[in-house]
N, CA, C and O atoms as a Maestro MAE file, in Angstrom:
{
 s_m_m2io_version
 :::
 2.0.0
}

f_m_ct {
 s_m_title
 :::
 protein
 m_atom[344] {
  # First column is atom index #
  i_m_mmod_type
  r_m_x_coord
  r_m_y_coord
  r_m_z_coord
  i_m_residue_number
  s_m_chain_name
  s_m_pdb_residue_name
  s_m_pdb_atom_name
  i_m_atomic_number
  :::
  1 25 64.522 -20.802 16.663 1 A "MET " " N  " 7
  2 3 63.259 -21.436 16.367 1 A "MET " " CA " 6
  3 2 62.104 -20.438 16.467 1 A "MET " " C  " 6
  4 15 61.169 -20.486 15.667 1 A "MET " " O  " 8
  5 25 62.168 -19.537 17.444 2 A "GLN " " N  " 7
  6 3 61.112 -18.539 17.621 2 A "GLN " " CA " 6
  7 2 60.958 -17.669 16.380 2 A "GLN " " C  " 6
  8 15 59.840 -17.339 15.985 2 A "GLN " " O  " 8
  9 25 62.084 -17.297 15.765 3 A "GLU " " N  " 7
  10 3 62.048 -16.469 14.552 3 A "GLU " " CA " 6
  11 2 61.358 -17.212 13.414 3 A "GLU " " C  " 6
  12 15 60.638 -16.605 12.622 3 A "GLU " " O  " 8
  13 25 61.574 -18.522 13.330 4 A "LYS " " N  " 7
  14 3 60.930 -19.339 12.306 4 A "LYS " " CA " 6
  15 2 59.411 -19.260 12.444 4 A "LYS " " C  " 6
  16 15 58.697 -19.123 11.450 4 A "LYS " " O  " 8
  17 25 58.925 -19.347 13.681 5 A "TYR " " N  " 7
  18 3 57.487 -19.277 13.901 5 A "TYR " " CA " 6
  19 2 56.922 -17.904 13.539 5 A "TYR " " C  " 6
  20 15 55.808 -17.805 13.023 5 A "TYR " " O  " 8
  21 25 57.678 -16.862 13.805 6 A "LYS " " N  " 7
  22 3 57.223 -15.516 13.431 6 A "LYS " " CA " 6
  23 2 57.045 -15.407 11.922 6 A "LYS " " C  " 6
  24 15 56.071 -14.824 11.445 6 A "LYS " " O  " 8
  25 25 57.994 -15.974 11.172 7 A "ASP " " N  " 7
  26 3 57.894 -15.953 9.710 7 A "ASP " " CA " 6
  27 2 56.695 -16.761 9.226 7 A "ASP " " C  " 6
  28 15 55.992 -16.348 8.304 7 A "ASP " " O  " 8
  29 25 56.466 -17.914 9.850 8 A "LEU " " N  " 7
  30 3 55.333 -18.751 9.466 8 A "LEU " " CA " 6
  31 2 54.001 -18.064 9.761 8 A "LEU " " C  " 6
  32 15 53.058 -18.168 8.976 8 A "LEU " " O  " 8
  33 25 53.926 -17.369 10.885 9 A "VAL " " N  " 7
  34 3 52.703 -16.632 11.225 9 A "VAL " " CA " 6
  35 2 52.438 -15.547 10.184 9 A "VAL " " C  " 6
  36 15 51.290 -15.342 9.789 9 A "VAL " " O  " 8
  37 25 53.474 -14.855 9.738 10 A "LYS " " N  " 7
  38 3 53.316 -13.832 8.690 10 A "LYS " " CA " 6
  39 2 52.721 -14.450 7.423 10 A "LYS " " C  " 6
  40 15 51.816 -13.886 6.808 10 A "LYS " " O  " 8
  41 25 53.249 -15.622 7.043 11 A "MET " " N  " 7
  42 3 52.753 -16.280 5.836 11 A "MET " " CA " 6
  43 2 51.300 -16.713 6.006 11 A "MET " " C  " 6
  44 15 50.493 -16.553 5.090 11 A "MET " " O  " 8
  45 25 50.966 -17.258 7.166 12 A "LEU " " N  " 7
  46 3 49.581 -17.679 7.403 12 A "LEU " " CA " 6
  47 2 48.632 -16.487 7.387 12 A "LEU " " C  " 6
  48 15 47.522 -16.585 6.864 12 A "LEU " " O  " 8
  49 25 49.056 -15.376 7.951 13 A "LYS " " N  " 7
  50 3 48.236 -14.161 7.903 13 A "LYS " " CA " 6
  51 2 48.081 -13.678 6.465 13 A "LYS " " C  " 6
  52 15 47.025 -13.174 6.084 13 A "LYS " " O  " 8
  53 25 49.136 -13.833 5.670 14 A "GLY " " N  " 7
  54 3 49.064 -13.447 4.260 14 A "GLY " " CA " 6
  55 2 48.043 -14.258 3.493 14 A "GLY " " C  " 6
  56 15 47.456 -13.768 2.528 14 A "GLY " " O  " 8
  57 25 47.825 -15.487 3.907 15 A "LEU " " N  " 7
  58 3 46.861 -16.361 3.238 15 A "LEU " " CA " 6
  59 2 45.446 -16.209 3.777 15 A "LEU " " C  " 6
  60 15 44.509 -16.792 3.230 15 A "LEU " " O  " 8
  61 25 45.283 -15.441 4.831 16 A "ALA " " N  " 7
  62 3 43.995 -15.341 5.519 16 A "ALA " " CA " 6
  63 2 43.027 -14.393 4.813 16 A "ALA " " C  " 6
  64 15 42.429 -13.519 5.440 16 A "ALA " " O  " 8
  65 25 42.884 -14.577 3.517 17 A "ASP " " N  " 7
  66 3 41.970 -13.745 2.733 17 A "ASP " " CA " 6
  67 2 41.575 -14.533 1.483 17 A "ASP " " C  " 6
  68 15 42.426 -15.149 0.841 17 A "ASP " " O  " 8
  69 25 40.308 -14.515 1.146 18 A "GLU " " N  " 7
  70 3 39.806 -15.271 -0.004 18 A "GLU " " CA " 6
  71 2 40.484 -14.865 -1.310 18 A "GLU " " C  " 6
  72 15 40.838 -15.724 -2.118 18 A "GLU " " O  " 8
  73 25 40.666 -13.572 -1.520 19 A "THR " " N  " 7
  74 3 41.308 -13.087 -2.744 19 A "THR " " CA " 6
  75 2 42.737 -13.577 -2.839 19 A "THR " " C  " 6
  76 15 43.163 -14.041 -3.896 19 A "THR " " O  " 8
  77 25 43.486 -13.482 -1.747 20 A "ARG " " N  " 7
  78 3 44.885 -13.908 -1.764 20 A "ARG " " CA " 6
  79 2 45.009 -15.415 -1.940 20 A "ARG " " C  " 6
  80 15 45.941 -15.885 -2.594 20 A "ARG " " O  " 8
  81 25 44.093 -16.173 -1.370 21 A "LEU " " N  " 7
  82 3 44.112 -17.619 -1.592 21 A "LEU " " CA " 6
  83 2 43.889 -17.943 -3.068 21 A "LEU " " C  " 6
  84 15 44.547 -18.822 -3.623 21 A "LEU " " O  " 8
  85 25 42.962 -17.231 -3.695 22 A "LYS " " N  " 7
  86 3 42.709 -17.461 -5.119 22 A "LYS " " CA " 6
  87 2 43.929 -17.063 -5.954 22 A "LYS " " C  " 6
  88 15 44.264 -17.747 -6.921 22 A "LYS " " O  " 8
  89 25 44.582 -15.982 -5.594 23 A "ILE " " N  " 7
  90 3 45.800 -15.558 -6.306 23 A "ILE " " CA " 6
  91 2 46.866 -16.645 -6.189 23 A "ILE " " C  " 6
  92 15 47.530 -16.967 -7.174 23 A "ILE " " O  " 8
  93 25 47.035 -17.207 -5.001 24 A "MET " " N  " 7
  94 3 48.024 -18.274 -4.821 24 A "MET " " CA " 6
  95 2 47.685 -19.477 -5.691 24 A "MET " " C  " 6
  96 15 48.574 -20.084 -6.287 24 A "MET " " O  " 8
  97 25 46.408 -19.821 -5.767 25 A "LYS " " N  " 7
  98 3 45.986 -20.931 -6.620 25 A "LYS " " CA " 6
  99 2 46.318 -20.630 -8.079 25 A "LYS " " C  " 6
  100 15 46.810 -21.500 -8.797 25 A "LYS " " O  " 8
  101 25 46.051 -19.395 -8.519 26 A "MET " " N  " 7
  102 3 46.361 -18.999 -9.889 26 A "MET " " CA " 6
  103 2 47.860 -19.104 -10.159 26 A "MET " " C  " 6
  104 15 48.272 -19.580 -11.217 26 A "MET " " O  " 8
  105 25 48.667 -18.661 -9.208 27 A "LEU " " N  " 7
  106 3 50.121 -18.677 -9.386 27 A "LEU " " CA " 6
  107 2 50.701 -20.085 -9.324 27 A "LEU " " C  " 6
  108 15 51.837 -20.304 -9.745 27 A "LEU " " O  " 8
  109 25 49.942 -21.028 -8.811 28 A "SER " " N  " 7
  110 3 50.439 -22.402 -8.752 28 A "SER " " CA " 6
  111 2 50.653 -22.982 -10.154 28 A "SER " " C  " 6
  112 15 51.355 -23.980 -10.313 28 A "SER " " O  " 8
  113 25 50.051 -22.360 -11.163 29 A "SER " " N  " 7
  114 3 50.231 -22.794 -12.550 29 A "SER " " CA " 6
  115 2 51.454 -22.164 -13.203 29 A "SER " " C  " 6
  116 15 51.826 -22.549 -14.312 29 A "SER " " O  " 8
  117 25 52.085 -21.202 -12.534 30 A "GLY " " N  " 7
  118 3 53.265 -20.539 -13.076 30 A "GLY " " CA " 6
  119 2 53.170 -19.031 -12.980 30 A "GLY " " C  " 6
  120 15 52.216 -18.485 -12.426 30 A "GLY " " O  " 8
  121 25 54.169 -18.370 -13.527 31 A "GLU " " N  " 7
  122 3 54.270 -16.912 -13.474 31 A "GLU " " CA " 6
  123 2 53.081 -16.254 -14.174 31 A "GLU " " C  " 6
  124 15 52.631 -16.691 -15.233 31 A "GLU " " O  " 8
  125 25 52.589 -15.183 -13.538 32 A "LEU " " N  " 7
  126 3 51.494 -14.412 -14.126 32 A "LEU " " CA " 6
  127 2 51.778 -12.920 -14.013 32 A "LEU " " C  " 6
  128 15 52.378 -12.444 -13.049 32 A "LEU " " O  " 8
  129 25 51.332 -12.214 -15.020 33 A "CYS " " N  " 7
  130 3 51.376 -10.755 -15.026 33 A "CYS " " CA " 6
  131 2 50.217 -10.243 -14.166 33 A "CYS " " C  " 6
  132 15 49.161 -10.871 -14.090 33 A "CYS " " O  " 8
  133 25 50.427 -9.110 -13.532 34 A "ALA " " N  " 7
  134 3 49.368 -8.513 -12.721 34 A "ALA " " CA " 6
  135 2 48.098 -8.307 -13.539 34 A "ALA " " C  " 6
  136 15 46.993 -8.445 -13.015 34 A "ALA " " O  " 8
  137 25 48.248 -7.982 -14.803 35 A "CYS " " N  " 7
  138 3 47.068 -7.746 -15.645 35 A "CYS " " CA " 6
  139 2 46.233 -9.014 -15.793 35 A "CYS " " C  " 6
  140 15 45.005 -8.933 -15.837 35 A "CYS " " O  " 8
  141 25 46.868 -10.183 -15.869 36 A "LYS " " N  " 7
  142 3 46.145 -11.449 -15.979 36 A "LYS " " CA " 6
  143 2 45.443 -11.799 -14.666 36 A "LYS " " C  " 6
  144 15 44.329 -12.322 -14.669 36 A "LYS " " O  " 8
  145 25 46.096 -11.511 -13.561 37 A "ILE " " N  " 7
  146 3 45.480 -11.753 -12.259 37 A "ILE " " CA " 6
  147 2 44.255 -10.855 -12.107 37 A "ILE " " C  " 6
  148 15 43.197 -11.304 -11.667 37 A "ILE " " O  " 8
  149 25 44.406 -9.600 -12.469 38 A "LEU " " N  " 7
  150 3 43.326 -8.621 -12.327 38 A "LEU " " CA " 6
  151 2 42.080 -9.016 -13.119 38 A "LEU " " C  " 6
  152 15 40.959 -8.729 -12.697 38 A "LEU " " O  " 8
  153 25 42.270 -9.668 -14.256 39 A "GLU " " N  " 7
  154 3 41.136 -10.088 -15.088 39 A "GLU " " CA " 6
  155 2 40.196 -11.045 -14.367 39 A "GLU " " C  " 6
  156 15 39.019 -11.131 -14.716 39 A "GLU " " O  " 8
  157 25 40.687 -11.753 -13.383 40 A "GLU " " N  " 7
  158 3 39.898 -12.765 -12.674 40 A "GLU " " CA " 6
  159 2 39.089 -12.214 -11.500 40 A "GLU " " C  " 6
  160 15 38.322 -12.943 -10.871 40 A "GLU " " O  " 8
  161 25 39.262 -10.944 -11.213 41 A "PHE " " N  " 7
  162 3 38.617 -10.352 -10.047 41 A "PHE " " CA " 6
  163 2 37.815 -9.107 -10.429 41 A "PHE " " C  " 6
  164 15 38.068 -8.476 -11.455 41 A "PHE " " O  " 8
  165 25 36.867 -8.781 -9.600 42 A "ASP " " N  " 7
  166 3 36.103 -7.545 -9.751 42 A "ASP " " CA " 6
  167 2 36.636 -6.532 -8.733 42 A "ASP " " C  " 6
  168 15 35.917 -6.059 -7.853 42 A "ASP " " O  " 8
  169 25 37.930 -6.220 -8.891 43 A "ILE " " N  " 7
  170 3 38.601 -5.273 -8.004 43 A "ILE " " CA " 6
  171 2 39.401 -4.286 -8.845 43 A "ILE " " C  " 6
  172 15 39.622 -4.509 -10.035 43 A "ILE " " O  " 8
  173 25 39.830 -3.205 -8.225 44 A "THR " " N  " 7
  174 3 40.631 -2.208 -8.927 44 A "THR " " CA " 6
  175 2 42.105 -2.606 -8.885 44 A "THR " " C  " 6
  176 15 42.504 -3.477 -8.112 44 A "THR " " O  " 8
  177 25 42.895 -1.962 -9.719 45 A "GLN " " N  " 7
  178 3 44.336 -2.225 -9.743 45 A "GLN " " CA " 6
  179 2 44.982 -1.888 -8.398 45 A "GLN " " C  " 6
  180 15 45.823 -2.655 -7.931 45 A "GLN " " O  " 8
  181 25 44.617 -0.758 -7.750 46 A "PRO " " N  " 7
  182 3 45.215 -0.480 -6.439 46 A "PRO " " CA " 6
  183 2 44.886 -1.557 -5.390 46 A "PRO " " C  " 6
  184 15 45.711 -1.861 -4.527 46 A "PRO " " O  " 8
  185 25 43.688 -2.125 -5.472 47 A "THR " " N  " 7
  186 3 43.322 -3.193 -4.543 47 A "THR " " CA " 6
  187 2 44.164 -4.439 -4.805 47 A "THR " " C  " 6
  188 15 44.608 -5.099 -3.866 47 A "THR " " O  " 8
  189 25 44.382 -4.761 -6.081 48 A "LEU " " N  " 7
  190 3 45.251 -5.888 -6.406 48 A "LEU " " CA " 6
  191 2 46.660 -5.624 -5.890 48 A "LEU " " C  " 6
  192 15 47.286 -6.520 -5.325 48 A "LEU " " O  " 8
  193 25 47.162 -4.422 -6.074 49 A "SER " " N  " 7
  194 3 48.497 -4.068 -5.591 49 A "SER " " CA " 6
  195 2 48.603 -4.262 -4.085 49 A "SER " " C  " 6
  196 15 49.628 -4.726 -3.587 49 A "SER " " O  " 8
  197 25 47.555 -3.911 -3.364 50 A "TYR " " N  " 7
  198 3 47.514 -4.096 -1.909 50 A "TYR " " CA " 6
  199 2 47.676 -5.583 -1.566 50 A "TYR " " C  " 6
  200 15 48.489 -5.941 -0.713 50 A "TYR " " O  " 8
  201 25 46.902 -6.444 -2.231 51 A "HIS " " N  " 7
  202 3 46.977 -7.874 -1.969 51 A "HIS " " CA " 6
  203 2 48.347 -8.445 -2.349 51 A "HIS " " C  " 6
  204 15 48.897 -9.281 -1.632 51 A "HIS " " O  " 8
  205 25 48.890 -7.991 -3.476 52 A "MET " " N  " 7
  206 3 50.186 -8.500 -3.909 52 A "MET " " CA " 6
  207 2 51.296 -8.042 -2.965 52 A "MET " " C  " 6
  208 15 52.251 -8.784 -2.739 52 A "MET " " O  " 8
  209 25 51.189 -6.852 -2.419 53 A "LYS " " N  " 7
  210 3 52.175 -6.369 -1.452 53 A "LYS " " CA " 6
  211 2 52.168 -7.253 -0.209 53 A "LYS " " C  " 6
  212 15 53.226 -7.588 0.323 53 A "LYS " " O  " 8
  213 25 51.001 -7.623 0.246 54 A "ILE " " N  " 7
  214 3 50.908 -8.502 1.411 54 A "ILE " " CA " 6
  215 2 51.565 -9.847 1.109 54 A "ILE " " C  " 6
  216 15 52.332 -10.365 1.921 54 A "ILE " " O  " 8
  217 25 51.261 -10.410 -0.061 55 A "LEU " " N  " 7
  218 3 51.830 -11.712 -0.429 55 A "LEU " " CA " 6
  219 2 53.344 -11.651 -0.629 55 A "LEU " " C  " 6
  220 15 54.050 -12.601 -0.290 55 A "LEU " " O  " 8
  221 25 53.842 -10.556 -1.169 56 A "THR " " N  " 7
  222 3 55.295 -10.443 -1.349 56 A "THR " " CA " 6
  223 2 55.984 -10.126 -0.021 56 A "THR " " C  " 6
  224 15 57.052 -10.670 0.260 56 A "THR " " O  " 8
  225 25 55.396 -9.261 0.791 57 A "ASP " " N  " 7
  226 3 56.006 -8.903 2.076 57 A "ASP " " CA " 6
  227 2 56.098 -10.093 3.027 57 A "ASP " " C  " 6
  228 15 57.046 -10.194 3.805 57 A "ASP " " O  " 8
  229 25 55.120 -10.992 2.969 58 A "CYS " " N  " 7
  230 3 55.172 -12.154 3.867 58 A "CYS " " CA " 6
  231 2 56.053 -13.256 3.301 58 A "CYS " " C  " 6
  232 15 56.309 -14.251 3.980 58 A "CYS " " O  " 8
  233 25 56.524 -13.093 2.062 59 A "GLY " " N  " 7
  234 3 57.478 -14.029 1.493 59 A "GLY " " CA " 6
  235 2 56.892 -15.168 0.685 59 A "GLY " " C  " 6
  236 15 57.627 -16.065 0.275 59 A "GLY " " O  " 8
  237 25 55.587 -15.159 0.444 60 A "LEU " " N  " 7
  238 3 54.977 -16.249 -0.320 60 A "LEU " " CA " 6
  239 2 55.076 -16.056 -1.829 60 A "LEU " " C  " 6
  240 15 55.005 -17.022 -2.589 60 A "LEU " " O  " 8
  241 25 55.241 -14.804 -2.261 61 A "VAL " " N  " 7
  242 3 55.246 -14.494 -3.692 61 A "VAL " " CA " 6
  243 2 56.479 -13.656 -4.019 61 A "VAL " " C  " 6
  244 15 56.871 -12.773 -3.257 61 A "VAL " " O  " 8
  245 25 57.079 -13.954 -5.168 62 A "ASN " " N  " 7
  246 3 58.177 -13.150 -5.708 62 A "ASN " " CA " 6
  247 2 57.608 -12.230 -6.785 62 A "ASN " " C  " 6
  248 15 56.717 -12.623 -7.539 62 A "ASN " " O  " 8
  249 25 58.122 -11.020 -6.852 63 A "ALA " " N  " 7
  250 3 57.687 -10.057 -7.867 63 A "ALA " " CA " 6
  251 2 58.900 -9.587 -8.655 63 A "ALA " " C  " 6
  252 15 59.989 -9.410 -8.110 63 A "ALA " " O  " 8
  253 25 58.686 -9.390 -9.950 64 A "ARG " " N  " 7
  254 3 59.745 -8.802 -10.780 64 A "ARG " " CA " 6
  255 2 59.090 -7.908 -11.815 64 A "ARG " " C  " 6
  256 15 57.998 -8.184 -12.313 64 A "ARG " " O  " 8
  257 25 59.783 -6.841 -12.118 65 A "ARG " " N  " 7
  258 3 59.279 -5.886 -13.103 65 A "ARG " " CA " 6
  259 2 59.816 -6.270 -14.474 65 A "ARG " " C  " 6
  260 15 61.000 -6.562 -14.638 65 A "ARG " " O  " 8
  261 25 58.924 -6.262 -15.446 66 A "GLU " " N  " 7
  262 3 59.303 -6.494 -16.840 66 A "GLU " " CA " 6
  263 2 58.686 -5.356 -17.652 66 A "GLU " " C  " 6
  264 15 57.515 -5.406 -18.031 66 A "GLU " " O  " 8
  265 25 59.491 -4.339 -17.909 67 A "GLY " " N  " 7
  266 3 58.977 -3.148 -18.576 67 A "GLY " " CA " 6
  267 2 57.978 -2.454 -17.665 67 A "GLY " " C  " 6
  268 15 58.299 -2.119 -16.525 67 A "GLY " " O  " 8
  269 25 56.777 -2.240 -18.163 68 A "ALA " " N  " 7
  270 3 55.738 -1.573 -17.383 68 A "ALA " " CA " 6
  271 2 54.944 -2.557 -16.525 68 A "ALA " " C  " 6
  272 15 54.102 -2.141 -15.729 68 A "ALA " " O  " 8
  273 25 55.200 -3.849 -16.677 69 A "TRP " " N  " 7
  274 3 54.395 -4.874 -16.021 69 A "TRP " " CA " 6
  275 2 55.098 -5.498 -14.836 69 A "TRP " " C  " 6
  276 15 56.325 -5.596 -14.802 69 A "TRP " " O  " 8
  277 25 54.309 -5.917 -13.866 70 A "MET " " N  " 7
  278 3 54.812 -6.702 -12.739 70 A "MET " " CA " 6
  279 2 54.428 -8.152 -12.988 70 A "MET " " C  " 6
  280 15 53.292 -8.460 -13.347 70 A "MET " " O  " 8
  281 25 55.396 -9.029 -12.789 71 A "LYS " " N  " 7
  282 3 55.172 -10.470 -12.945 71 A "LYS " " CA " 6
  283 2 55.362 -11.118 -11.576 71 A "LYS " " C  " 6
  284 15 56.246 -10.738 -10.809 71 A "LYS " " O  " 8
  285 25 54.518 -12.098 -11.291 72 A "TYR " " N  " 7
  286 3 54.530 -12.732 -9.978 72 A "TYR " " CA " 6
  287 2 54.671 -14.245 -10.086 72 A "TYR " " C  " 6
  288 15 54.133 -14.877 -10.995 72 A "TYR " " O  " 8
  289 25 55.406 -14.806 -9.135 73 A "THR " " N  " 7
  290 3 55.552 -16.256 -9.016 73 A "THR " " CA " 6
  291 2 55.486 -16.621 -7.535 73 A "THR " " C  " 6
  292 15 55.706 -15.784 -6.660 73 A "THR " " O  " 8
  293 25 55.183 -17.875 -7.281 74 A "ILE " " N  " 7
  294 3 55.199 -18.376 -5.910 74 A "ILE " " CA " 6
  295 2 56.648 -18.547 -5.472 74 A "ILE " " C  " 6
  296 15 57.486 -19.016 -6.242 74 A "ILE " " O  " 8
  297 25 56.937 -18.167 -4.238 75 A "ASN " " N  " 7
  298 3 58.244 -18.394 -3.641 75 A "ASN " " CA " 6
  299 2 58.237 -19.827 -3.109 75 A "ASN " " C  " 6
  300 15 57.791 -20.080 -1.990 75 A "ASN " " O  " 8
  301 25 58.733 -20.756 -3.916 76 A "ASP " " N  " 7
  302 3 58.668 -22.180 -3.586 76 A "ASP " " CA " 6
  303 2 59.382 -22.522 -2.281 76 A "ASP " " C  " 6
  304 15 58.922 -23.376 -1.523 76 A "ASP " " O  " 8
  305 25 60.492 -21.862 -2.024 77 A "GLU " " N  " 7
  306 3 61.256 -22.144 -0.807 77 A "GLU " " CA " 6
  307 2 60.420 -21.859 0.444 77 A "GLU " " C  " 6
  308 15 60.363 -22.679 1.360 77 A "GLU " " O  " 8
  309 25 59.778 -20.700 0.474 78 A "ASN " " N  " 7
  310 3 58.975 -20.349 1.643 78 A "ASN " " CA " 6
  311 2 57.689 -21.158 1.711 78 A "ASN " " C  " 6
  312 15 57.209 -21.463 2.803 78 A "ASN " " O  " 8
  313 25 57.132 -21.504 0.576 79 A "LEU " " N  " 7
  314 3 55.934 -22.340 0.578 79 A "LEU " " CA " 6
  315 2 56.263 -23.713 1.171 79 A "LEU " " C  " 6
  316 15 55.445 -24.284 1.893 79 A "LEU " " O  " 8
  317 25 57.437 -24.239 0.878 80 A "GLU " " N  " 7
  318 3 57.859 -25.517 1.451 80 A "GLU " " CA " 6
  319 2 58.008 -25.422 2.965 80 A "GLU " " C  " 6
  320 15 57.639 -26.348 3.686 80 A "GLU " " O  " 8
  321 25 58.551 -24.299 3.449 81 A "LYS " " N  " 7
  322 3 58.671 -24.098 4.898 81 A "LYS " " CA " 6
  323 2 57.301 -24.126 5.551 81 A "LYS " " C  " 6
  324 15 57.133 -24.689 6.633 81 A "LYS " " O  " 8
  325 25 56.330 -23.521 4.899 82 A "LEU " " N  " 7
  326 3 54.975 -23.483 5.432 82 A "LEU " " CA " 6
  327 2 54.368 -24.888 5.425 82 A "LEU " " C  " 6
  328 15 53.703 -25.281 6.384 82 A "LEU " " O  " 8
  329 25 54.590 -25.626 4.372 83 A "LYS " " N  " 7
  330 3 54.068 -26.999 4.279 83 A "LYS " " CA " 6
  331 2 54.649 -27.896 5.366 83 A "LYS " " C  " 6
  332 15 53.962 -28.788 5.863 83 A "LYS " " O  " 8
  333 25 55.906 -27.669 5.739 84 A "GLU " " N  " 7
  334 3 56.571 -28.512 6.725 84 A "GLU " " CA " 6
  335 2 55.866 -28.529 8.068 84 A "GLU " " C  " 6
  336 15 55.906 -29.546 8.762 84 A "GLU " " O  " 8
  337 25 55.221 -27.433 8.459 85 A "ILE " " N  " 7
  338 3 54.574 -27.412 9.763 85 A "ILE " " CA " 6
  339 2 53.285 -28.235 9.786 85 A "ILE " " C  " 6
  340 15 52.756 -28.539 10.855 85 A "ILE " " O  " 8
  341 25 52.789 -28.588 8.615 86 A "PHE " " N  " 7
  342 3 51.565 -29.394 8.539 86 A "PHE " " CA " 6
  343 2 51.901 -30.831 8.268 86 A "PHE " " C  " 6
  344 15 51.003 -31.668 8.169 86 A "PHE " " O  " 8
  :::
 }
 m_bond[343] {
  # First column is bond index #
  i_m_from
  i_m_to
  i_m_order
  :::
  1 1 2 1
  2 2 3 1
  3 3 4 2
  4 3 5 1
  5 5 6 1
  6 6 7 1
  7 7 8 2
  8 7 9 1
  9 9 10 1
  10 10 11 1
  11 11 12 2
  12 11 13 1
  13 13 14 1
  14 14 15 1
  15 15 16 2
  16 15 17 1
  17 17 18 1
  18 18 19 1
  19 19 20 2
  20 19 21 1
  21 21 22 1
  22 22 23 1
  23 23 24 2
  24 23 25 1
  25 25 26 1
  26 26 27 1
  27 27 28 2
  28 27 29 1
  29 29 30 1
  30 30 31 1
  31 31 32 2
  32 31 33 1
  33 33 34 1
  34 34 35 1
  35 35 36 2
  36 35 37 1
  37 37 38 1
  38 38 39 1
  39 39 40 2
  40 39 41 1
  41 41 42 1
  42 42 43 1
  43 43 44 2
  44 43 45 1
  45 45 46 1
  46 46 47 1
  47 47 48 2
  48 47 49 1
  49 49 50 1
  50 50 51 1
  51 51 52 2
  52 51 53 1
  53 53 54 1
  54 54 55 1
  55 55 56 2
  56 55 57 1
  57 57 58 1
  58 58 59 1
  59 59 60 2
  60 59 61 1
  61 61 62 1
  62 62 63 1
  63 63 64 2
  64 63 65 1
  65 65 66 1
  66 66 67 1
  67 67 68 2
  68 67 69 1
  69 69 70 1
  70 70 71 1
  71 71 72 2
  72 71 73 1
  73 73 74 1
  74 74 75 1
  75 75 76 2
  76 75 77 1
  77 77 78 1
  78 78 79 1
  79 79 80 2
  80 79 81 1
  81 81 82 1
  82 82 83 1
  83 83 84 2
  84 83 85 1
  85 85 86 1
  86 86 87 1
  87 87 88 2
  88 87 89 1
  89 89 90 1
  90 90 91 1
  91 91 92 2
  92 91 93 1
  93 93 94 1
  94 94 95 1
  95 95 96 2
  96 95 97 1
  97 97 98 1
  98 98 99 1
  99 99 100 2
  100 99 101 1
  101 101 102 1
  102 102 103 1
  103 103 104 2
  104 103 105 1
  105 105 106 1
  106 106 107 1
  107 107 108 2
  108 107 109 1
  109 109 110 1
  110 110 111 1
  111 111 112 2
  112 111 113 1
  113 113 114 1
  114 114 115 1
  115 115 116 2
  116 115 117 1
  117 117 118 1
  118 118 119 1
  119 119 120 2
  120 119 121 1
  121 121 122 1
  122 122 123 1
  123 123 124 2
  124 123 125 1
  125 125 126 1
  126 126 127 1
  127 127 128 2
  128 127 129 1
  129 129 130 1
  130 130 131 1
  131 131 132 2
  132 131 133 1
  133 133 134 1
  134 134 135 1
  135 135 136 2
  136 135 137 1
  137 137 138 1
  138 138 139 1
  139 139 140 2
  140 139 141 1
  141 141 142 1
  142 142 143 1
  143 143 144 2
  144 143 145 1
  145 145 146 1
  146 146 147 1
  147 147 148 2
  148 147 149 1
  149 149 150 1
  150 150 151 1
  151 151 152 2
  152 151 153 1
  153 153 154 1
  154 154 155 1
  155 155 156 2
  156 155 157 1
  157 157 158 1
  158 158 159 1
  159 159 160 2
  160 159 161 1
  161 161 162 1
  162 162 163 1
  163 163 164 2
  164 163 165 1
  165 165 166 1
  166 166 167 1
  167 167 168 2
  168 167 169 1
  169 169 170 1
  170 170 171 1
  171 171 172 2
  172 171 173 1
  173 173 174 1
  174 174 175 1
  175 175 176 2
  176 175 177 1
  177 177 178 1
  178 178 179 1
  179 179 180 2
  180 179 181 1
  181 181 182 1
  182 182 183 1
  183 183 184 2
  184 183 185 1
  185 185 186 1
  186 186 187 1
  187 187 188 2
  188 187 189 1
  189 189 190 1
  190 190 191 1
  191 191 192 2
  192 191 193 1
  193 193 194 1
  194 194 195 1
  195 195 196 2
  196 195 197 1
  197 197 198 1
  198 198 199 1
  199 199 200 2
  200 199 201 1
  201 201 202 1
  202 202 203 1
  203 203 204 2
  204 203 205 1
  205 205 206 1
  206 206 207 1
  207 207 208 2
  208 207 209 1
  209 209 210 1
  210 210 211 1
  211 211 212 2
  212 211 213 1
  213 213 214 1
  214 214 215 1
  215 215 216 2
  216 215 217 1
  217 217 218 1
  218 218 219 1
  219 219 220 2
  220 219 221 1
  221 221 222 1
  222 222 223 1
  223 223 224 2
  224 223 225 1
  225 225 226 1
  226 226 227 1
  227 227 228 2
  228 227 229 1
  229 229 230 1
  230 230 231 1
  231 231 232 2
  232 231 233 1
  233 233 234 1
  234 234 235 1
  235 235 236 2
  236 235 237 1
  237 237 238 1
  238 238 239 1
  239 239 240 2
  240 239 241 1
  241 241 242 1
  242 242 243 1
  243 243 244 2
  244 243 245 1
  245 245 246 1
  246 246 247 1
  247 247 248 2
  248 247 249 1
  249 249 250 1
  250 250 251 1
  251 251 252 2
  252 251 253 1
  253 253 254 1
  254 254 255 1
  255 255 256 2
  256 255 257 1
  257 257 258 1
  258 258 259 1
  259 259 260 2
  260 259 261 1
  261 261 262 1
  262 262 263 1
  263 263 264 2
  264 263 265 1
  265 265 266 1
  266 266 267 1
  267 267 268 2
  268 267 269 1
  269 269 270 1
  270 270 271 1
  271 271 272 2
  272 271 273 1
  273 273 274 1
  274 274 275 1
  275 275 276 2
  276 275 277 1
  277 277 278 1
  278 278 279 1
  279 279 280 2
  280 279 281 1
  281 281 282 1
  282 282 283 1
  283 283 284 2
  284 283 285 1
  285 285 286 1
  286 286 287 1
  287 287 288 2
  288 287 289 1
  289 289 290 1
  290 290 291 1
  291 291 292 2
  292 291 293 1
  293 293 294 1
  294 294 295 1
  295 295 296 2
  296 295 297 1
  297 297 298 1
  298 298 299 1
  299 299 300 2
  300 299 301 1
  301 301 302 1
  302 302 303 1
  303 303 304 2
  304 303 305 1
  305 305 306 1
  306 306 307 1
  307 307 308 2
  308 307 309 1
  309 309 310 1
  310 310 311 1
  311 311 312 2
  312 311 313 1
  313 313 314 1
  314 314 315 1
  315 315 316 2
  316 315 317 1
  317 317 318 1
  318 318 319 1
  319 319 320 2
  320 319 321 1
  321 321 322 1
  322 322 323 1
  323 323 324 2
  324 323 325 1
  325 325 326 1
  326 326 327 1
  327 327 328 2
  328 327 329 1
  329 329 330 1
  330 330 331 1
  331 331 332 2
  332 331 333 1
  333 333 334 1
  334 334 335 1
  335 335 336 2
  336 335 337 1
  337 337 338 1
  338 338 339 1
  339 339 340 2
  340 339 341 1
  341 341 342 1
  342 342 343 1
  343 343 344 2
  :::
 }
}
């Protein structure tokens, strides 16, 4: 059970940023390319990569490479685990 809480804390920390919350909202509509996410923000590509790394490392977002592009989706399984505590 303790390990479960550690994972949940990681996810909550991953959401503890306005930009990442907006990215999660955007991804709730389905898979998006990093280029489409970047269009919605006044940030650089490296800054977006930083935020996406946090979201993928904490398990809230899945990433896959398609050619030169990165595509992102919400990890529904982990999002459900997070919802369960509320």
